[in-house]
Structure formats: structure tokens, C-alpha cells
N, C-alpha and C positions, 0 to 999 in steps of 0.2 A: 313262374316267375315270368311268363311272356309279357304281361303287363305292365311291372317295373320299370320305370324310368330309364335305369340304368341298363339293360338288360342287353341295348342292339351295341351299347359301346363296345368296342374290340379294344385291346391293349395298346399300348402307344408301342408306334414302330422304333424299332429297332436305331436310327438313327438318333431320337430324342432321348435316349435314354440315358445319362452321364454316368461315368464309373465312378465310384466313391474313391474320394480323394485321399491317401491315409493322413490321419491325423487333423483333416478340419472338416469341418458340417458334422462332428460326431458329435451327442451331446452325454454332458456324463450322467450317468446312471441314479446318482445319489441324488443332483439339487435340480435336474433337469434345465440343467443352462448350456448355452452355447460351451466352448473349451478357449481357455484363457492363451492366446498366441501375446509373445512378446512384443506385439504393437498394438495389444487391447488394455495390456497391461495402465495402470494410473500411477503418474508419479507419483513419490511417498510426501515428498514433502512439492507444495503448487506456488508460486510466488506472483505479487501481485503489484502494480506498477501504479497507484495514484500521487499526480502531479500537482499542484496550485501554481498560479502566476497573477497577481494581483496588482494593477499598475493603479496607484490612489493619488489625488490630486485636489488642494483647496484654492478655488480661486477669487478674487475679490471679495476675502473674508474680512468682516468688518468686525465680527467678535473674538478675535484673537487667538482663534483654535489653530490647533498642529497636528500634525498625524507622529507616532513614536513608533522604535520598532526594535525587540528583543524580546528575548524572554520567549513565553507565550504568544507573542503574536505574529511570530515572526521567524527572526532569528533565532531558534533555542540555543546556543553557544555562549549567547551577550549575553548581559542583566538588560529586565527589564527597562523599559526606556533610553537604552544603550542612544539610538538616533532619533533626533526629531527635525522635521522642516516639514513645508508643506507640501511634498513632493514625497511621493514612497513607491519604490521596486522593491517587491518578494518574489524568488520561485522559491516553491519547496518540493521536493521527490523525495518518494520512499520506495523501497520494496521491501513489502510483508509477504510472511507468510502465511499460510492458511490455520486455522488456529486449530487446536489438537484437545483431546479432553482429557484433561491430567484427572483431578480431583476431585470427591464431591459436587460434581455436573461442573465444575467451574472448564473455560475453555484459555488456552495460553496461548500468542504466538508472538514471534519476534519480529524486529523489522533493523534495516539500516536507512539512512538518511543523509539526502543534502539538502545545505539551504544558502541563500544567497541571497542578498538586500541591500540596500541603502536606500537613505532618506536625507534630504536637505533642503532650501528653501529655493535653490535654482536647481532647476534641472539638470546643467553642464556641471553644477558642482557636486549631483551627487556620485560620491564613492562608493563600491561596491565588497560588501564584507561576504563572508565565506566561513561555513561552518558545516561538519560531516560528525555522522553518530551513529549509536544501536539504542534499542530499544525493546521493551517488552509491554504486549499488551495483554489486559487479564479481563476477562466478564463473570462475571460473579453471579449467575440471573437471580438469585438467591437475597443478592444483598440490595443491585441495583440491574435498571436497565442498562446503564450506561456501560460504557469501558472504563478502565481503571490503565492509565500507562506511567509508565516508568523509561527513562530516556538519559542518555549519558552523553551529552556535547562537546564536541572537542571543535573552539574556534580556531578558524586559519590565518586570518589576518591580522596583522597587527596594529595594534593605535596609537596613533596621535593625540598627546593632550598639550596645551600651552608650548605647542612648537616643538616640544619633545618626542620622537619615538619610541613607543614601548614593546614590549614584546606581548606574544600572543595571551588571552584572560588564560587561567586553569580551566581544566573539562568542569562543566556547567552538571548536576545532577538534578532533573527535572521530575516530580512527579506530578500527578492528577486524574480528572476525568474526562471523556469524552475525547477523541481524537484531535489528534492537532489539527488536521483539515480531512 
């Protein structure tokens, strides 16, 4: 053994050897993984927070076009085309859970959302409408690569029609595919 390259090494000095800490650093004999500590555990529900802000305007338009807002294109709690004009501002925010596998390989997730937006011909006249809601997202890879969505939106802002103020719109149920944004 004299010719072996490691034969000349002496054991490490005592001051370099660390005493084992009970419960830390020991590996599980069954899985050969480090032990799980409370700080190392992953949370059961993980939240994602996507947001989107869109500002749109039509300037010097000669083809008589306008921007609409309501339904799937912004304010989910209001009817399609509820607001229209040359200027539009929309903010959408969602809190999404991470999807879980339920049955037949489908993945399901839940979310809560908040939308605010307005549209009018002049920037100073744009009044903002708000809505909140909850929703479910489902992905069935056998059916489609797109996400199916089911939202229930609650409008918060009363609307005015013909100079008279009305109450808020009733809740709206929206079903479709693809994410809202």
C-alpha cells in the first residue's frame, strides 16, 4: 500500500471534524433523501398573481371604429359591449391556485379576480366600473390543449341609463376556453 496515492494522508485534525447535530443532516434510510424540516416543506396551495393593464386609443380615425369593453374582453361582470368609445383603460388581476390532478388526467385550479375599466370618447369622461369574482380552470389534455374556464362575476358599480341611475347588474356566469389573459 505504500505506492497508493492516499496512503500518505493522515486523518483530519480533530478541530476540523464537526459533531453530528441530532436530527439534521441524517438521511432517511428508506429513500436516501435528506430529512424534511418544517422550513423545507412546500406549501399545499401555491398562489400565482398575474395582472394585466391595457390602455387603448383610436386617434384620427376616418373609418368610424370604436373600442368596446365588457364581457370577455375586459369587464367580466358586465354585458358584452357595455362600454364603447375611442379611449379604453382596463386593469385585471387574478389570484390563481396551482392546478391539481383530479380524475382521468384532468387538472383543475381555482381563482379569484378583480377587474376595473372604462371606455368613452374623451379621456376626462371615462368613468371606471369595477367587478370581482371567482372561477375554476380545467385542463383536459385528452380533449384540448386549451384551458376551459368557468367564471362567476359580481359587478360592483351601479350604471346610469337615460339619466336615471340603476342598481348594479346581476351576477354573470361566463364559460369559455383559454385564459382570460
